N, C-alpha and C positions, 0 to 999 in steps of 0.2 A: 750070167752078166751081172754084176754088181748093181745096187740101187744107184749110186752113185755115176753108173756111166751111161744109165737108161736115161735120153732124151724126155725128161717131165713133158715138155711141152707137145710132144708126139703122142704122148696120152693123152695130154687136154684136149688136144683135136681129133683124135678117136672118141672122146666122149662126146665132143659138139657133133660129129657126124653121125651117131649112135642116136642122139636125140631126138631124130625123125623116126626112129622106130619104137623108140619109148623113152616119153618124157619124163619120166620117174628117174630116171637114173641120176640124173642131178651134177652137180658141178665137182670136181675133181677137189679133194683133201689129203691123202697119202697113199703109194704104195710100198708093197711087199715083194720081195723077190723070191723065188720058188724054184729051182732048177730052171725049166724053161718057161715058167708060167709067172704070170705076174697078176697080183690080187690087188686092185686098186680099189680104195675106198672115196666114196661120195656121199655128199650130201643126200642122197636118195639109198644108198647102202652099199653094195658092195658087187662090182664085176671083174672077172678074170680073163687074162688076156694070153693066148700064145703071146712070148718072147719075139716070135719073127714077124706076129702082125704089127708090133709098135716101131718094129724096125723098117719095115716096108712103108710104114706110115712116116715115116723120117726120110726114107729114102727115095721111093716111089708110090708117093700117095694115089697117084693115078690110076696105078693097077690094083688097087684094093677095089673090090666089085661089091656091088650092092647087095648080091645074096651073103658075100662072107660079111658084110656090115648086120645083117639081118639075123643069122646064127649066131654073132658073139653078142649082139642085145639079148638075144634069150637066156645067155649067162648072166643076166643079172638076177641078183636076189637083194629085194628091198629090205630096210631096216625096219626092223619088228617095233 
């Protein structure tokens, strides 16, 4: 999916939801699309999301489990 076709606010919503697992993630700055993976630059570093998770956040956010969010939060890499 092209960068311009991704609902940026769904990424922002995911970052807000991930804040309870790792407050260092920070705020949305930018994102890049690589095949089916999205790398999101934040004020705290970067985090990768599978594209399908962003689409699910856009379409049916209530179906994303706490366990999925916890696993996703573990992909965060703090800025050096």
